[in-house]
C-alpha positions in Angstrom: -1.7 -70.2 -105.9 -3.7 -68.7 -102.7 -3.5 -64.9 -102.3 -2.0 -63.3 -99.5 -3.7 -60.8 -97.4 -2.1 -57.4 -97.6 -2.2 -55.2 -94.6 -3.0 -51.8 -94.9 -2.4 -48.9 -92.2 0.6 -47.9 -90.2 2.1 -49.9 -87.4 2.3 -48.6 -83.6 5.8 -47.8 -84.1 5.4 -45.7 -87.1 2.6 -43.8 -85.3 4.8 -43.2 -82.2 7.6 -41.7 -84.6 5.3 -39.4 -86.3 3.9 -38.1 -83.0 7.4 -37.7 -81.2 8.6 -35.7 -84.4 5.6 -33.5 -84.5 6.0 -33.0 -80.6 9.9 -31.8 -81.1 8.8 -29.5 -84.1 5.9 -27.9 -81.8 8.4 -27.3 -79.1 10.9 -25.6 -81.3 8.2 -23.3 -82.8 6.8 -22.6 -79.3 10.3 -21.3 -78.1 10.9 -19.5 -81.2 7.5 -17.6 -81.0 7.7 -17.1 -77.1 9.2 -13.6 -77.2 7.3 -12.1 -80.2 4.6 -10.8 -78.0 7.3 -8.6 -76.1 8.5 -7.4 -79.3 5.2 -6.2 -80.4 4.5 -4.8 -77.2 7.9 -2.7 -77.7 6.8 -1.7 -80.9 3.5 -0.6 -79.8 5.1 1.5 -76.9 7.0 3.2 -79.8 4.2 4.1 -82.1 2.2 5.4 -79.0 4.8 7.6 -77.8 5.5 9.2 -81.1 1.6 10.3 -80.8 2.2 11.5 -77.5 5.0 13.4 -78.6 2.9 14.9 -81.5 0.1 15.8 -78.9 2.6 17.5 -76.4 4.0 19.8 -79.5 0.6 20.7 -80.5 -0.4 21.4 -76.7 2.3 23.9 -76.6 1.6 25.5 -79.7 -2.3 25.7 -78.9 -2.2 26.3 -74.9 -0.1 28.7 -73.7 3.2 28.2 -75.4 4.7 25.6 -72.8 4.5 21.9 -72.2 2.2 20.5 -69.6 3.3 19.4 -66.0 1.9 16.0 -66.5 0.6 13.7 -69.1 -3.0 13.9 -67.6 -3.3 17.7 -69.5 -3.6 15.8 -72.6 -6.7 13.9 -71.6 -8.9 16.3 -73.5 -11.3 15.8 -76.5 -8.7 17.6 -78.5 -5.9 15.6 -77.8 -6.9 11.9 -76.1 -10.6 12.0 -75.6 -10.4 8.2 -73.9 -7.2 9.1 -71.8 -3.6 9.1 -72.5 -2.4 5.9 -73.6 -0.3 3.7 -71.1 2.9 1.9 -71.2 2.1 -1.5 -72.6 4.8 -3.4 -70.2 3.7 -1.6 -67.0 0.1 -0.4 -67.7 1.1 2.7 -66.1 1.8 6.1 -67.4 4.9 6.5 -69.5 7.9 8.3 -67.7 7.1 12.1 -68.6 9.3 15.0 -67.2 9.7 18.6 -68.4 13.3 19.9 -69.1 14.6 23.4 -69.6 14.2 23.2 -73.3 11.3 20.8 -73.5 10.4 17.4 -72.4 11.5 13.9 -72.1 9.2 10.7 -72.4 10.7 7.3 -71.6 9.6 3.9 -71.8 11.9 1.5 -69.9 10.9 -1.7 -71.7 10.0 -5.0 -70.6 12.7 -5.0 -68.0 11.4 -2.0 -66.5 15.0 -0.8 -65.9 17.3 1.9 -67.1 19.2 0.7 -70.2 18.8 -2.5 -72.4 21.0 -3.6 -75.3 18.0 -4.8 -77.6 14.0 -4.9 -77.8 12.1 -5.5 -75.8 14.3 -4.4 -72.9 15.8 -1.4 -74.6 14.4 1.9 -73.6 12.6 4.3 -75.7 13.1 8.0 -75.3 11.5 10.7 -77.1 11.9 14.5 -76.5 10.3 17.6 -78.2 12.0 17.1 -81.6 11.5 13.0 -81.9 13.1 10.0 -80.7 16.3 10.1 -79.2 18.8 7.7 -80.5 21.6 6.6 -78.3 
């Protein structure tokens, strides 16, 4: 009886099916992870604003009993020797204003507009006591 040759390997159709399936999985993964950098920027903004809020309270205690007129006053060796950190979304200063009782420090989120329901578009607001929950 003659032995029959057996072929090893995959057919072109099998390889194409595997490539299409991997492409679909990669596309789904890309779409799922696309918003994650913006969530990370939002978390970074919140952490940075917490540090600025602490520095503003230290400024009031150590430098005259009042909050500064601008965040640039914190650009000293004592507080932020490399400059006050910027808003990770706009790359500008955080929104800062003094009030009758203290201050407000705001980040408007990714959309750079007031409001926003969820991160990364939700606003982050700190006052002299800490984060303001809305």
